[in-house]
N, C-alpha and C positions, 0 to 999 in steps of 0.2 A: 195694438190699436192705438191712432192717434187719439190726442185730446178732444181735437176740434171734430165737430159733427159736419158731414160733406153730404151730398145726395148719395142714395144708395149704390149708384152704378159708380160710384168713384171713392168709396171707402177703403182706408186702408185696412189690411188684416195682418195679424200676429202671425207666425207658422203654427200650422195644425188648428187654426180657429179662422173661419170663413163670415163674416157680417152677414147676416141675413137680410134678402131681400123683401120686398112686399108678397104677401102671400098669393098663391094662386099659381098657374101653369105659365111657361115662357110663352109670350105672344111674340108676335113677329113686329107688331107695332114698334116705332121708334126706329126701325132699321129701313129706314127710307120708303117705308110703306110697301116693301116687295116681300109678296108672301111667296116662301120657299121652305120645304121639307125635305128631310133627306131622302132618298129611294131607299127600298129596304129588299129588292129585287132587281136589280138592273140588268142582269144577264151575266153578270162577271161575279157575282157572288159563289160562293162555294158550299154547297149543302153540307148539314153538320153530318148526316149519315147518307141519306139517299134523297132523290128528289121528292119523294113522297111526306117526307117529315116535314110537317107543316106547324106553325104555330096557332094561337087559337083565332087569330085574325085571320089567318091563310097564308102568313109570310113564310118564305123557305127558311129553314133554320142554317144559321151559318155556323162555321167552324169558329172557333176562339181565335180572336183577331190576335196575331204574333205581339207578343212582349218582347220590349227593347230597353235600352240602357236609358237611364232618365237624362243624361249627359251632365256637363258641368253648370250648367245657366239656369236653373231651375230656382224660381223663390216662389216658395209654398202658399199659396193663397192669398196672392198680395192685393188684387183688385176685383171687386165682385162687377160685372158688367159685359155686357155683349158686345158693343162698339170697343176695340181696344186700338183703332187706329192712331188717337190723337195727332201728331202733328207731321207723321210721318207719310211722306210721298210714294206712289205705288200704285199699281193696277188695283182697283178695287175688287176684295174677294169676299163674296157671301159663303162663308162655311156652315154648311146643314149635316149635323152628327144625329145618328138614333143608335143610343145603347141599349141593347138586349142581354138577356141571359141566354147564352149560347145553347143551353141544353134545352129550355123550353120555351125561346123564341118570345117570352114576355117581354115588354118594354120596362126598361128599370125607371121608376121615376124619383125624382127629388134628390138625385145623385148630385153632387159636386162635379163639374169637369171644368178642367184646366187647360189651356191653351198656351203656349209660347213658342214664337220664332224670331229670327233675324229680320231686319227690314231689307229694302232694295239692294243697300250696299255690304250686306253681310255682318251686319253689326248687331249684337243683344243687348238690349236696353239693361241696365245693372251693371254693365261690363264693358261701357263704353271705352275707357282706356287700354282695353286690350285690342282695339282696332276690328278689323275684319276677322271674324274668326276667331280672335284670341292671340293674332299676331303682333298687334301693339302697332304703335303708329298712327297717323292721318288715313283715315279711308281713301282707298285707291280712285283714281280717275283714268279716264282715257277707254279707247276701244278695248273691248274684249281680246285677249290675247289669243291666238290660234297655235302657238307651241309651247316652248317652256316659260314659267313664269319669270317676268322680270326680276333683276336682281334685287335683293331686300324686300322682295314681296311677302305679305305675311304668309307664315304658315299653317296657321291654324290650330285650335287646340285637337288633341287627339279624340276621335269620334267617341270611344268610351270612356271619357276621362272624368274622374270622381267629380262629386260638387264644389262649386268653389264660392265662397261669399261674395255678395255684390260688394261692387266699389262704389258705386254711386247710387243716385237716387232717382234715376230716369226709370220708367217703368212702361214704355209704349211697347206694344204688340204682345200683351199680356195680361190675361184675364180668366176671370172663373164665373162660371152660370151653373143654373140649376135646371135640370132635365125636367120637362112637362111629364104629365100622365101617360103621353104616348113616349116616353122616353127620350124627346127630341130636344135638342138646345140648337142654336143658331149665333152664330159671331160674325161681326162685320170686323173686317181686316184689310190687307194688303198682301197681294202675291208675294211671297217671300223670295228674298236676293238667294246668294249663294257665297260661301267662303270654301278655301281651298282645303280638299279631304273630304268633303259632302257632299251629296247631291241636295236637291231643294228640298225641304222638309219642314213641317209644323211638329212640333212636341203636343203630348196629350197625356194626361193622367185622368181617371175616373175614381171618385171617393164614394164608398157606399157605406150604409148602416150606421150614420151619424144621424144628429137631430139638429133639422132647420128652426131654430129659435128667433125672438125678437134681439138676443144676445148674440147670436151667430150659429155657426156650424160646428156642433161639438161631438168628439169621439169618433167611431166609425174607422174605417181603414181604406188603402187605395188597393183598388182590385184589378188595375191596369195602370200600365206605364208604357207608351206606344208612341210612335212619329207617324205622319200621313206624308205620302211622296205625292209626286207630280209627274205626268209622264214627260217624255223628252220634247214632244211635240209642242206642247203649252210653254217649257222652259225655253226654248229657242225662241217661240214667237214673241215671248216677255223679254228676251235679250236684246231684241230690236227697238225696244222702247226704255226713254228716260224713265227715273234713272238709272235702269239696270243696266242699260247699254254704256255707263260709266264705271261698273265695276269691273274691275281688270284683274280681279282674283282668277286663279286657274280654277277650272268648273269641274267636279266630278260628277258623270253620268249616274243616271239610275241602274245602269247594268254593273259598274265600277264602283258603287259603294258597298262599303264594308257592314250597314247596318240593315241596309233593308233586304230582307230573305228571297226576293225574287218569285213571292208567291201571289202577287196581285193583289185583289181586295182583301183576302186574308191577312196580307202583309200591311195593309194598310194604304194601299194605291186608290188614290180618290178617283171618283169619277167626276168630270170636267166638263161644264157647257159654256162655250162663250161663242162670240162671233170671230170666225177664222179670218176674217177680212180687217178686224180690228179690235184683238185683244184687249185694247187699252179702255174700251167701253167697261170692262168688267168681268168676271168670272164668279160662276156658281159651283161649287165643288160640296159633294157629298160623300156620303160611307154610312154605312150600318155597321157599328163596333160589337162585335160578340165578346161578351165577358164572362167570368165564373165569378157570381157575387160572394163566393164563400172564400174565394183565395185573396192571398196578398202578394201582390207584384207591385214592387215600389221601386224596380227598376234600379236596384243596385248590385245586379248580376253583371255576368260576363255578355259582351254583345253576341248576337247570333252570328254564325257564319253562313254566308250567301251558300245556296244549292244551286248546282248547274243544271240538275234536273228540274228544280223549281220554276225556273227561267223558262222552260219550254212549255209549262201550263198553260192553258187558255185563257185563264183567269188572272193572269200576269199583269196588272194594270194598276194597282194601288197598294202602298206602301210608305213606311216612314224612311 
C-alpha cells in the first residue's frame, strides 16, 4: 500500500492484499446510473448435469467455467474500483458478472474479482514499453491489415507466457471489486483491442475465503483464473470504429485462438448486447461464472488445447 490516503476506489494495493471498500453490497450507482445485472440463464448456459438441476432461486446450474493460464501481465489486487477506464479511449463496455458455486448454484458473496485487459491499441498498462502485446516499439497505426503483418510488426507475447513484473506505473483497465449478496459485480471499462497471437479477451480472477476488513482483504485463495471472450461479429464491428480502426496488428479470430476452448459460455464467451447500427454507443457484456470455491486455480498451469468437437456445441459463444 502507498503512504498517502486516496478514495477507496483508487487505493493502491500490495500483492495478496486488497484495500477494503465500504461495507455493504455492490450497487450500480456511480456507473452512470445504468442498472445492469448478469444473466444467469441466457439460453447458452450449459447445465451442470441435466436441465432439471436448479439452485435455490430457480437458476439452471452451470458447469465449471473453464480455467485458463494467468498470462504474463497480471498485477495482483492493484486497484479497488469498478470503473477501470481512466483515460483510455474506446467503446464503453459495462461488464456484469455473477459468481456462483457450480455444484449448488448458490451465489458467492464477498469474493474479490480482478479483471485486466489491453486497450484499443493492444497495450497493457504496467507494460507500456512492450508496445502492442509485448512486441515493443510504438503503438501501430493505420488501417488493419488484410494479409501478412507489415515488416517489423509486434509479434506479441506468448499466449501462455509466465508472469512478468510490471515495467511502469500505469494501471488503466485493471481493477478489483467485491461481489454482492447475489454474487454479482459490475465493471465499467472499454471494449478491448487485440494484439498478434490472441483474440479479443478480458482476464479474470476470483478470490474467496478471505476476510474484508478496514485494513484490507486478507488470506483466502484464488478459486478461478479465466478469460472472457467476444464473438466475431462484435469484434468486426469494433474494428470499424476509432481508435480500433488504427490498430494494425494482425488479429487472431475466436476460432484460431489457442486459449479459448471453443465451449461457449462454459469457456468464457460473453453474452453481448449493443446497437448493431452503432456499436460505438456502448456494449453490455454478461456471464455467469461457475466456480469450485474449494479449488485453488492460480492459472500457472499449461494452457488448454482447443477441442474441434467443442466448437460444434450449440453453446459455443462465450470464453477467454
